[in-house]
Steps between C-alpha positions, in 0.01 A plus 500: 500500500656841548853526635665787677849623427789287613831646612630527145191664353352188337122504469248285333144549385242298308594167646870551535611681185852623563547867434873508543792611713553872508828633625375792703686741722250623763645817639433767757711811537738319738700242308347581166661445167628826372463633148628826353401691816596367845240347731245432232285193591465257215336179377658281235408208271725294272277269308229539230619855431395471138133467597488726801403861431622807687401864523708801614304823539519870564225759521540590127621177344551125533664199332361148473699200378608155604751436770753355261537847347282438194184670365253252352163625385263501802169630625145491363344849487693562179599140459876451534577873534463565872863427590809700416578860602218748565459860609119521525297566299739363233715199452858572387678174429429129462834447677876551504775239491875493561792309348877472504680463170303263279308342787192607698525515876277270698261364582530603865598243760348670805232765553471720810220733597605789717345817638433723202713302255571152368824321415606214270825305510608444142754253359811653357816383322764335717626735768214753452198532732194706392215631712202679352293754700165633388321784672271794421564837673180643639377811323708434187383357167804272473590141576863437598688178443855461632756231407768461765811325368777364718803333337776289655747664265518817296305481174290690250145376446327550166147569622188527281141590578192423289169686549176448317232765525124475530356850540140414579228654713362335814161515322340379280557132564515198274130424486336841554342725237727632353781255583879536493536318170358804324576767766873431536723687253840410357805598708809666356859467627814710480831545683555848641784602732591141576146405593227297332196719434165341424201703399136458412311800360165540333127453545366142522235414238215492754216743563580746782864397516733787580831571329794401712877519528662222699874444550731245665872559550757235602842611604796414723747658736766402242557637150422236242765381250242388243130476423246335271125527447241288326195277537622245757766541767357290779829345616466125561131521410576549130346389278181590683207261515194719425160377612171598343283774639228457595518121543273293283181379675562184704864492385756339725709772669855515365771353718700824488544813294748781471250744343149511358337634186395805709867604499636760263834572665853549375837392637854613552838409643766706683853366560754601765850423628517455879842506661531300824780506752590180686277435803301818465124530437373737233133571427381606156151659515236502231186713506174460309304826504176614344259785446160548339294789376147495364282764346469717193841665560718244682823609650827330412503164680846416369660800670323415826611134480861599423499737794357229731763253382785745565365576851464129587859426394651801682542304824323163500675379814359794694152433362527136605616597849215745526248238389614234747526750787146614437383136516693420811344811651152362434610175668541692824126545531305226678801302620351174621623222723303176461720235663264215422453597134815651355391420143192717543726771648731477199205500261371825639846654457480406128140618474619848599717486193225359284275790586777750424573311174134546402502883521462650152456852364335587169478851349295680236220247488223524240188361675284301265226238558528183292221276632732205562692561179204514268551860383761775485334839537659839519639588847261636757757698686862523615669406822844650558629229735402196698704301751372161591589143592507288184291188561741244353787451259522446207134510386321708765748773576242780500231653720223281643228573748449184701870401490605823668221483760634163625861617467420800717486274807848370435631849420389657829628203698857570386471878503499566122227764514587736215469272199169345606354844570598603146351174369163596644534852368574360151185282512295801598652727238453260213152412621400866507622552141346181369187468714434858601343538843312169482712353782597189308863393540681382185624146496813493280707787357800454269801730536406703187164587661288233330209397725460141399207425734298683759340790312144605548418352160620150589429266792821554682540326837291593802751394764757775444237771532377343827854455632630847417367672820656227710842551339478875564388443862790254551759757384340770715509282811865401457630843395267738682504705185176703523590688180506171310171398650343836406645483148345160437184529707260635238603227257451228762149627567419482132642148485238366740224714355578354156473144630151549634380733224621291205567149625197400708224470248286264709533714814627218730822691588720227349695667220503350153787478253829327467719423797855369508389159371413552137365160416194368311187377678500747785195691606474877472584563869846385612619409851816712499308805382249457787776454760711792388200728459406451867860577601516798264183646661642465853832655394327785327291559812816502711660770287170695488481489877854645528391786270171569676297390198206358692280454198751267336559318827129421526463410133798264488454346848132425449563315176797310643306385803203377297732313263692346794177386668383336174833355400489153656148419372570641154844342440555188714475199267534234766339210317596188311798465730649841409570698812568810291356825383341530156729648237218700341125562497283472194310825528123470534235759422419743776343313791622155385763270652844495352633158393829414674770375261796308642795437269792467749689815391761653727278797586333272751781616732411870485231497777783401737760731346350840593484692823301807604599800713338536842673813623796567727713232333244227544393289206255224417697235313299303243154554353406127517345379822743315722332163434477545125844661472673218679301236308587658168868532590509138620375381159726735306800334668406165346688365197211579268563873560862520611825370359864530596523865406160620618137527391374403156315752288209256477479196724438143397433155637791277591709369208773245478747786526341705777271257683526312823304469819493878558331551164228239532226737618539706183330225300164613619482837326650464157326719245494539125757779519850397391753515780795729446793388714714803434644639818515877480703670769203731557266213570750363751538849656122526543500168680794602723327820612168327545653237726657774709171683540357182665804440721614197304877554500614139513745321272228340289289817509625853438867404502450253217375782270740767612797266478387380155528850360829544684648182352425624145751784559769308682509175302361644177330360197656784304668815638668474845338748737196575284150387592323388178143523394433123489677221693588164358165328513319209330319697234768759435827315503539234761872474441546878486494760224751300296198297384341801328623703204620856566196650330255316723646561842371690799687804636849442631441782754147594625459754777178396669620164645687690772166569660509140628835528678539862619145563625470182715826571676480876551126543552395162649802349676645827624154660513592846371173699452563865438235765485742783441239726351370526853845476662431158647676164494396157620739205518322166555723208404415133458810279500495179296469194726833375632697792361773677700467873544458693173579862437504783249683828513477815292144425393409830337195691619427858404825695532657247734504135591431243767690204642300196611593176675247228577525173688260226609642244740263266676213722621709814523480751216736795467479802269787755505469819297726800454332768286718748316216713370271766640184339638184620674410151615666158529323170566688185576363151501537137404268243350452193719297183429128514561532206740718700743395742773693809594663483842701821497617784279802713591657794318863568589455282810181668628149359479283701258138512391432308183219392266446179310360490146401161373562476126551235233868503594435425869492719808670834448615630835551879474637768730593866462869596530715815506600619156871551569778262597507123506175339626463137604166330542486152660182295500458181701214259436357174629262241355 
């Protein structure tokens, strides 16, 4: 049995396992808790802080720890070393800790996530309250931590701060060749000008390793009264428990570590006297800053880090105000009103922040191909800079292809155009250096320029190459940026040419290679690759048409149409009780029949997830036929595919934990493939969008999946306000992440899950369909059943915005639009059920001509409208 949230946030899964009571402050700008800057919305938790992780980010740095203010070893890429303080591509510290007199402060009693910052309420001596604030100024290689003291009476506080370094590169990892156990060099520590200075210099003992100079500086806005340095200095985490690296085969994971054998850091302590007046608050700021240089003649990283530290501490309060104001500014885009689903509305507000939190910048990258970590060749070339959306923290905070292509849909929906454009540019730039003009898109790029996977010489993944033209077309349609389209166009053509030149050996048009499901037993041709290749061809053709490239239009369209005509016969499994599409095809020789392989993976939702452009703002939602799409979605809603928090990675038959009458039909198509009941927020997002494409907006349909992702932010497993990579789920951690060690957890913040909340509301419910490259906009809402009127204002399009309100009451459907952007054409409409007939259509009170398109969503009733001023379309229907 799966239970929904009760009024206090209690939920159960796997037959009633109690997850716990979370004390959560759900806040909107009105009535929000306030932090260091007024009017900052916040979310708080007060229990399990020692096992909940947090991340605070800026474009050049981030910090990861636990919400009680500690820094245990965490992460798996370099086992136990992915937390702490980073300024990519290097780690700076394992952590920093604070004490008063002979005692260490903490652990925290309450943790609050805010816009652009986090806070912790710390226990203090009698009469003294302490609040800690962590944030990372964008554009600066510094992390700032502030301790705000408020005393009932005048006193002097003897404050101490411990810091332990770990200057280490983002690559190599713990189990690559070479690995960090040999690559990482010994740190050195000194005290200079009242600051702790950590340094690592030298050339790692590995072939093709470059000499480097890395530095970390820790200082305060106060002048220290004393200092010490040495091997330890981890505050309350001394003496450190050090875990082996790499772990012994089949060894039980340690219950908790403070460091690993990969570490070669040093420590230090600074002490201060803080005078406090009665009843007055005083904030003491600390900054951790870093710099790195590589090459034969490295510059002085220490001087750069000292300069960065001084700049960060010059006016931390102003930097914090600037940070929060920039985030509240982003919140003004896509301001939604969803009266019947306020939690989804709040979730989207936090997803705006999650996307901004994910923006990273790396400089001076040395591009090298490692074939999934098997080698470490000399660099192929240099890239001066890349800005991108890091996929997830703490272990995937670098550039990925397929992650960014899903995240693009969320980014445009909330008007964050610039970072995702640069993400696509970065993929193109690295791909051109690593893969030349082949057209293949790299899969995974670390912040030092290491291409872990996706080079010409390795398999890579097919899906990101097929999806790349669609991501570019999406940005072009929402921004109207013809220069961006033109800049990327040649590369998008080569993407699709590569797929058919290199990845269709049997000539059946279904591309071979890995897709997003990288599991054993799959055939050479994967379902998601087939689906996204068809969409990529149509999107390439649409851009080609806008440029007058008729040859590419014909080439791409002809292939897409043939593949679409063959799709149902080639991919529908539809036997042994499985009303689903095959996950893959076992490729046959030319002229033979492919064997359909059905393993119940989440990619079975992708034929319903896509849509294709039809011109003038019209779209064809869903590749699957209406009958097959609805049948597949019906089955995916059963307990053998769906749990409390969304869709499993790989479905199963009913179990004692997940079974029940709804799951009984799943008995008929069990296979030898092991189920994997991990609920990834991406899987759930795919299901949410797919349900919307087939007009299935009900509480147990699309809303179940969209709300599931929303709940993960608002009543969190770990960080309040952050959507994670994996939800609490039977095969991950049924009782939440507390059931897994820190070095075996999923990401505390993963960007792509926002696809399942933002896109359904903005694109499907409100129906915003821009084609700004042609100066056109269509707005065709579909309101969830029983919902009051919904609206969105300041939805960014091109250089302006649009305001939309939609309502469905009885058999009257209303769409109100006010464009604030230059348009050459505006189409208004509404989607009504297939069972209803149109009686009348009026625009601003006057009857108008209209057309009806019947799609998988229902009947789309469309009418042209003036491009200026408020326009109201009312449709009345009958059965």
